[in-house]
Each structure stands twice: as structure tokens, then as C-alpha cells.
N, CA and C atoms as a LAMMPS dump frame, in Angstrom:
ITEM: TIMESTEP
0
ITEM: NUMBER OF ATOMS
219
ITEM: BOX BOUNDS ff ff ff
-5.0000000000000000e+02 5.0000000000000000e+02
-5.0000000000000000e+02 5.0000000000000000e+02
-5.0000000000000000e+02 5.0000000000000000e+02
ITEM: ATOMS id mol type element x y z
1 1 1 N 0.848 -1.176 0
2 1 2 C 0 0 0
3 1 3 C 0.894 1.239 0
4 2 1 N 0.637 2.124 -0.923
5 2 2 C 1.403 3.36 -1.002
6 2 3 C 0.545 4.509 -0.482
7 3 1 N 1.183 5.417 0.206
8 3 2 C 0.455 6.507 0.846
9 3 3 C 1.241 7.803 0.691
10 4 1 N 0.543 8.871 0.326
11 4 2 C 1.182 10.183 0.247
12 4 3 C 1.477 10.694 1.654
13 5 1 N 2.517 11.515 1.808
14 5 2 C 2.805 12.096 3.125
15 5 3 C 1.62 12.882 3.691
16 6 1 N 0.892 13.586 2.81
17 6 2 C -0.268 14.349 3.277
18 6 3 C -1.34 13.428 3.843
19 7 1 N -1.565 12.274 3.173
20 7 2 C -2.572 11.325 3.647
21 7 3 C -2.192 10.743 5.004
22 8 1 N -0.935 10.397 5.156
23 8 2 C -0.466 9.848 6.427
24 8 3 C -0.567 10.888 7.538
25 9 1 N -0.147 12.115 7.244
26 9 2 C -0.232 13.19 8.238
27 9 3 C -1.684 13.472 8.592
28 10 1 N -2.568 13.472 7.597
29 10 2 C -3.996 13.695 7.851
30 10 3 C -4.569 12.595 8.74
31 11 1 N -4.158 11.355 8.522
32 11 2 C -4.637 10.249 9.355
33 11 3 C -4.189 10.423 10.802
34 12 1 N -2.948 10.839 10.993
35 12 2 C -2.438 11.077 12.352
36 12 3 C -3.194 12.227 13.002
37 13 1 N -3.37 13.323 12.266
38 13 2 C -4.094 14.473 12.815
39 13 3 C -5.543 14.115 13.133
40 14 1 N -6.175 13.299 12.298
41 14 2 C -7.556 12.862 12.556
42 14 3 C -7.645 12.062 13.848
43 15 1 N -6.677 11.189 14.068
44 15 2 C -6.658 10.381 15.299
45 15 3 C -6.446 11.264 16.525
46 16 1 N -5.503 12.199 16.439
47 16 2 C -5.255 13.119 17.555
48 16 3 C -6.498 13.969 17.809
49 17 1 N -7.144 14.435 16.744
50 17 2 C -8.37 15.239 16.865
51 17 3 C -9.466 14.435 17.57
52 18 1 N -9.687 13.197 17.129
53 18 2 C -10.722 12.354 17.735
54 18 3 C -10.426 12.074 19.202
55 19 1 N -9.184 11.758 19.525
56 19 2 C -8.805 11.504 20.918
57 19 3 C -8.988 12.75 21.774
58 20 1 N -8.627 13.903 21.231
59 20 2 C -8.765 15.164 21.96
60 20 3 C -10.232 15.487 22.196
61 21 1 N -11.062 15.295 21.185
62 21 2 C -12.497 15.559 21.336
63 21 3 C -13.117 14.632 22.372
64 22 1 N -12.704 13.379 22.353
65 22 2 C -13.228 12.425 23.336
66 22 3 C -12.817 12.843 24.755
67 23 1 N -11.579 13.276 24.911
68 23 2 C -11.07 13.681 26.222
69 23 3 C -11.737 14.967 26.708
70 24 1 N -11.842 15.965 25.821
71 24 2 C -12.399 17.26 26.219
72 24 3 C -13.92 17.267 26.275
73 25 1 N -14.552 16.42 25.479
74 25 2 C -16.005 16.361 25.462
75 25 3 C -16.655 17.388 24.553
76 26 1 N -15.897 17.979 23.652
77 26 2 C -16.472 18.901 22.664
78 26 3 C -15.641 18.865 21.382
79 27 1 N -16.247 19.398 20.31
80 27 2 C -15.583 19.381 19.004
81 27 3 C -14.359 20.283 18.979
82 28 1 N -13.35 19.831 18.294
83 28 2 C -12.131 20.611 18.073
84 28 3 C -12.038 20.871 16.574
85 29 1 N -11.982 22.145 16.193
86 29 2 C -11.957 22.502 14.78
87 29 3 C -10.722 23.294 14.379
88 30 1 N -9.956 23.743 15.355
89 30 2 C -8.785 24.576 15.091
90 30 3 C -7.586 24.001 15.834
91 31 1 N -6.4 24.25 15.273
92 31 2 C -5.186 23.741 15.909
93 31 3 C -3.992 24.605 15.542
94 32 1 N -3.035 24.641 16.444
95 32 2 C -1.708 25.173 16.15
96 32 3 C -0.834 23.944 15.96
97 33 1 N -0.183 23.852 14.823
98 33 2 C 0.593 22.672 14.468
99 33 3 C 2.069 23.033 14.469
100 34 1 N 2.866 22.196 15.115
101 34 2 C 4.31 22.437 15.132
102 34 3 C 4.991 21.527 14.119
103 35 1 N 6.088 22.041 13.58
104 35 2 C 6.87 21.304 12.589
105 35 3 C 8.333 21.334 13.002
106 36 1 N 9.1 20.454 12.425
107 36 2 C 10.541 20.437 12.689
108 36 3 C 11.17 21.735 12.198
109 37 1 N 12.18 22.195 12.894
110 37 2 C 12.826 23.462 12.554
111 37 3 C 13.458 23.416 11.164
112 38 1 N 13.796 22.245 10.693
113 38 2 C 14.456 22.132 9.385
114 38 3 C 13.477 22.157 8.211
115 39 1 N 12.176 22.213 8.472
116 39 2 C 11.2 22.29 7.384
117 39 3 C 11.39 23.585 6.615
118 40 1 N 11.25 23.508 5.302
119 40 2 C 11.357 24.695 4.45
120 40 3 C 9.957 25.239 4.163
121 41 1 N 9.896 26.439 3.633
122 41 2 C 8.615 27.077 3.323
123 41 3 C 7.729 26.206 2.426
124 42 1 N 8.262 25.571 1.367
125 42 2 C 7.399 24.727 0.534
126 42 3 C 6.811 23.519 1.269
127 43 1 N 7.411 23.121 2.378
128 43 2 C 6.901 21.978 3.13
129 43 3 C 5.727 22.355 4.031
130 44 1 N 5.435 23.627 4.17
131 44 2 C 4.315 24.056 5.008
132 44 3 C 2.973 23.766 4.34
133 45 1 N 2.903 23.932 3.022
134 45 2 C 1.644 23.728 2.301
135 45 3 C 1.071 22.329 2.528
136 46 1 N 1.864 21.258 2.399
137 46 2 C 1.305 19.926 2.654
138 46 3 C 0.82 19.734 4.094
139 47 1 N 1.464 20.394 5.035
140 47 2 C 1.023 20.298 6.432
141 47 3 C -0.351 20.948 6.579
142 48 1 N -0.524 22.11 5.98
143 48 2 C -1.832 22.783 6.02
144 48 3 C -2.9 21.956 5.296
145 49 1 N -2.534 21.349 4.17
146 49 2 C -3.47 20.49 3.438
147 49 3 C -3.883 19.288 4.283
148 50 1 N -2.932 18.699 4.976
149 50 2 C -3.241 17.556 5.835
150 50 3 C -4.19 17.966 6.956
151 51 1 N -3.98 19.14 7.522
152 51 2 C -4.886 19.638 8.561
153 51 3 C -6.291 19.792 7.992
154 52 1 N -6.397 20.361 6.799
155 52 2 C -7.702 20.529 6.15
156 52 3 C -8.363 19.167 5.917
157 53 1 N -7.585 18.188 5.476
158 53 2 C -8.114 16.838 5.247
159 53 3 C -8.623 16.215 6.546
160 54 1 N -8.054 16.629 7.681
161 54 2 C -8.462 16.116 8.994
162 54 3 C -9.555 16.981 9.621
163 55 1 N -10.152 17.868 8.824
164 55 2 C -11.2 18.785 9.306
165 55 3 C -10.704 19.692 10.42
166 56 1 N -9.485 20.169 10.272
167 56 2 C -8.905 21.119 11.212
168 56 3 C -8.484 22.376 10.465
169 57 1 N -8.72 23.518 11.079
170 57 2 C -8.17 24.763 10.559
171 57 3 C -6.839 24.99 11.264
172 58 1 N -5.779 25.033 10.5
173 58 2 C -4.455 25.288 11.076
174 58 3 C -4.34 26.787 11.322
175 59 1 N -4.568 27.198 12.564
176 59 2 C -4.481 28.617 12.898
177 59 3 C -3.074 29.134 12.679
178 60 1 N -2.117 28.291 12.984
179 60 2 C -0.712 28.649 12.807
180 60 3 C 0.088 27.363 12.669
181 61 1 N 1.09 27.414 11.808
182 61 2 C 2.058 26.327 11.69
183 61 3 C 3.4 26.946 12.044
184 62 1 N 3.998 26.464 13.133
185 62 2 C 5.263 27.06 13.593
186 62 3 C 6.264 25.974 13.947
187 63 1 N 7.532 26.354 13.941
188 63 2 C 8.55 25.361 14.272
189 63 3 C 8.544 25.083 15.775
190 64 1 N 9.012 23.905 16.126
191 64 2 C 8.942 23.428 17.51
192 64 3 C 9.663 24.322 18.515
193 65 1 N 10.871 24.82 18.226
194 65 2 C 11.527 25.686 19.209
195 65 3 C 10.729 26.963 19.508
196 66 1 N 10.111 27.529 18.484
197 66 2 C 9.29 28.727 18.699
198 66 3 C 8.088 28.39 19.566
199 67 1 N 7.436 27.278 19.29
200 67 2 C 6.284 26.861 20.088
201 67 3 C 6.684 26.613 21.54
202 68 1 N 7.831 25.985 21.753
203 68 2 C 8.309 25.729 23.118
204 68 3 C 8.596 27.033 23.845
205 69 1 N 9.207 27.982 23.154
206 69 2 C 9.504 29.279 23.775
207 69 3 C 8.219 30.004 24.152
208 70 1 N 7.223 29.969 23.279
209 70 2 C 5.947 30.622 23.582
210 70 3 C 5.234 29.944 24.744
211 71 1 N 5.34 28.625 24.834
212 71 2 C 4.692 27.893 25.923
213 71 3 C 5.325 28.215 27.27
214 72 1 N 6.611 28.524 27.263
215 72 2 C 7.327 28.813 28.511
216 72 3 C 7.294 30.289 28.879
217 73 1 N 6.806 31.122 27.991
218 73 2 C 6.811 32.574 28.237
219 73 3 C 5.739 32.979 29.219
């Protein structure tokens, strides 16, 4: 079975979304998604597409170090 990276990422995001909704008890439609710092600008589009495929609006896609710094601020 062959799978596009977007399809695999969408499947992972769908599972995380479903688990989060079950835990929180309400629908989740938006997310901030972190990516590896080495990702280039062209690699952001497939991440956003995968979020859309998982019925999520990617409010922001940011690299992990930036997300960690914001979480600790």
C-alpha cells in the first residue's frame, strides 16, 4: 500500500483530533501545528493540506523551538 505524506499526516491528525475531542467532550476545529525546525517554506503547504483533510483549521504552523519558547513565556 502506497500513501502520500499528506494522507499519512492527515490520518495522524484525525486520530489526535478524535482523541482530543473524546477527552475534552467537545468538538475541536482549530489547531496550532508544530513542525521540525528544518522544514522549508514549501513543506508548510502539505502540512496545512493535511490539517484541512483532517477537518482542522491550522491557525498557525510554527517550528517546535518557537512553540516551546511561547509555551514557557
